[in-house]
C-alpha positions in Angstrom: 133.0 107.7 113.0 130.8 104.7 114.0 132.3 101.3 114.4 130.2 100.0 111.5 131.7 102.7 109.2 135.2 101.9 110.4 134.7 98.2 109.7 133.3 98.9 106.3 136.2 101.2 105.3 138.7 98.6 106.5 137.1 95.9 104.4 136.8 98.2 101.3 140.5 99.0 101.6 141.2 95.2 101.4 139.6 95.3 97.9 142.1 97.9 96.6 144.0 95.4 94.4 141.7 92.4 94.8 138.4 91.2 93.3 137.7 88.8 96.1 138.8 88.7 99.8 138.4 86.1 102.5 137.9 87.2 106.1 137.6 85.4 109.5 134.7 86.8 111.5 136.3 86.2 114.9 139.7 87.7 113.9 138.0 90.9 112.6 135.9 91.1 115.8 139.0 90.8 117.9 140.8 93.5 115.8 137.9 95.9 116.2 137.1 94.9 119.8 133.5 94.1 119.0 131.2 91.1 118.9 131.2 88.9 115.7 127.6 89.8 115.1 128.8 93.4 114.4 130.9 92.1 111.6 127.9 90.1 110.3 125.8 93.3 110.4 128.3 95.3 108.4 128.7 92.6 105.8 124.9 92.0 105.5 124.1 95.7 105.1 127.1 97.2 103.3 128.3 94.4 101.0 125.0 93.4 99.3 124.2 92.4 95.8 122.7 95.8 95.2 126.0 97.3 96.0 128.0 95.0 93.7 129.1 92.2 96.0 128.5 88.5 96.5 129.0 87.2 100.0 129.6 83.5 100.8 129.7 82.6 104.5 131.0 79.5 106.0 130.1 78.6 109.6 132.5 77.0 112.1 136.1 77.5 112.7 135.7 81.2 113.4 133.4 81.8 110.5 135.1 82.4 107.1 133.5 85.0 104.8 134.4 85.4 101.2 133.3 88.7 99.6 133.6 89.1 95.9 133.3 92.3 94.0 131.1 91.8 91.0 132.4 93.2 87.7 129.7 93.2 85.1 129.1 95.1 81.9 126.9 98.2 82.1 123.8 96.6 80.4 124.1 93.4 82.4 124.4 95.4 85.7 121.4 97.5 84.9 119.3 94.5 83.9 120.4 92.7 87.1 119.2 95.7 89.2 115.9 95.9 87.3 115.3 92.2 87.8 116.0 92.4 91.6 113.9 95.5 92.4 110.6 93.7 92.8 107.2 95.5 93.0 108.1 97.9 95.8 111.3 99.8 96.9 112.0 102.4 99.5 113.9 105.6 99.0 117.0 104.5 101.0 117.4 101.4 98.8 117.1 103.5 95.6 119.8 105.8 97.0 122.1 102.9 97.8 121.6 101.3 94.4 122.1 104.6 92.5 125.2 105.4 94.6 126.6 102.0 93.7 125.8 102.5 90.0 127.4 105.9 90.1 130.5 104.8 92.0 130.9 101.9 89.6 130.7 104.4 86.7 127.6 102.6 85.3 125.7 105.9 85.3 126.8 109.5 85.0 126.4 112.1 87.8 123.6 113.8 85.9 121.8 110.5 85.5 122.1 109.7 89.2 120.7 113.1 90.1 117.7 112.6 87.7 116.9 109.1 89.1 117.2 110.3 92.7 114.9 113.3 92.0 112.3 111.2 90.3 112.3 108.6 93.0 112.5 111.0 96.0 109.9 111.2 98.7 109.3 114.8 97.7 108.4 113.8 94.1 106.0 111.2 95.4 104.6 113.3 98.2 101.0 113.4 96.7 100.8 109.7 97.4 99.8 109.3 101.1 100.1 105.6 101.5 103.7 104.5 102.1 103.3 101.1 100.5 101.7 102.6 97.3 104.4 105.2 97.2 107.1 102.4 97.2 105.2 100.6 94.5 105.1 103.7 92.3 108.8 104.4 93.1 109.7 100.9 92.0 107.9 101.4 88.7 109.5 104.8 88.1 113.0 103.4 89.0 112.7 100.4 86.7 111.5 102.6 83.8 114.3 105.1 84.3 116.9 102.3 84.3 115.5 100.8 81.2 116.4 104.0 79.4 120.1 103.2 80.0 120.0 99.6 78.5 
């Protein structure tokens, strides 16, 4: 298992009974015998708004980080996702968002599969240009999510 995965799992376990946790960047780095920027990387890539978290970072004194798990109603969550998609989205971001919606029980397994199939690179293979493909994917993704509101 990669160090990033290990750090992510450790932080997720801290959420077991909590909605919000506070961490010290340097203490975590010492615990995992890594540089503080590795902690930053994990937090910036694995604890994002799209994945249902709000991160507040305070510099100085070892760098305190507060991570809060966002608990929103189904329709509010879906509207939030739609409003934050923008005009273009890549397949990995769609997969991350769909996984978060599924893990949060916002969407059912069959709905997740449908969205992933419709937004896949395979489904959009007739579109040669990558940027155009991501624009079409964003439009499809938003329209599918609107069905659940």
